[in-house]
C-alpha positions, 0 to 999 in steps of 0.5 A: 500499500506504500507503494500506491500511496508514493506513486499517487502522491507522484503522479500531480507532479508528472503531469505538470511536469508532462503539461509543462514539457507539452507547452514548452514544445508546443511554444518552440514549434509555433516559434521555429515555424516558417512565417506564413507570407501574405496571401499570394494570388495563384495567377499574376499577370501584367499587360503592357499598354504603350501603343496608339491602335483602339483595335489593339486596345480591343483585342487586349480588353479581350483577352483580359476579359477571357482570361479573367472569366477563366480564373473565375470559373476555375476559382482561381485568385489572380492579380491582374494589371494593365500598366499604361504608358505613352500613347496608352494614356489615350485609353484613360481619358476623355480628353482628346490631348490636343497638340500632344503626341498622344491626340485622339484620332477618329478611330479612337473618338468613335470606340471611346465609349465602348472601350471605357465601359469595358475597360470599366468594367474589367476594374470595377467588375473583375477587379483589374488594377489600372496603373498611369506612368506619371512621367507620360501624364506630367509630360504632357500636363494633363491634370489628374482629374481628367484621368478615369475612375480605378486609375493608379498613378506610378512614378515610371510605368516601365519602371512598374513592368520591371518591378512586377516581372522582376520582384513579384514574379508577375507574367508579361503580356504585350498585344501584338 
């Protein structure tokens, strides 16, 4: 009976020690666990828009819409962006950009409403991010208020494209 009483008295100490050991191991495993990165989308794509042709821009919008529809149907999280540089600014304003190298021609004027609607739909419905080169905008003196909603300004469009590709792993697409 004596041994049994000693075992019973030692059991709480052993249980306490085991609980402490378990807690220490749990904390150590958490401390040395790799840190989880912020949410990363499965697909990251940047489109480069530096051209003046409305038909080419329309083809790009179709390509992006098809891509976003595919990703959404497959439940794939995507970060898709369009970086606008040089002539691409034509597609982000209703201003005719008179007396600039990017002046609107008749074809753009005829298609502008349709192109704007499609572009804004991609931004608002599908979450496509629109980024405009600040160098382009400032060099022609276009007021920021004349740029469409959903457009963010980046210091340099070509630098932004390079950053997205090299530092953030974006695939690069340019519609020809």
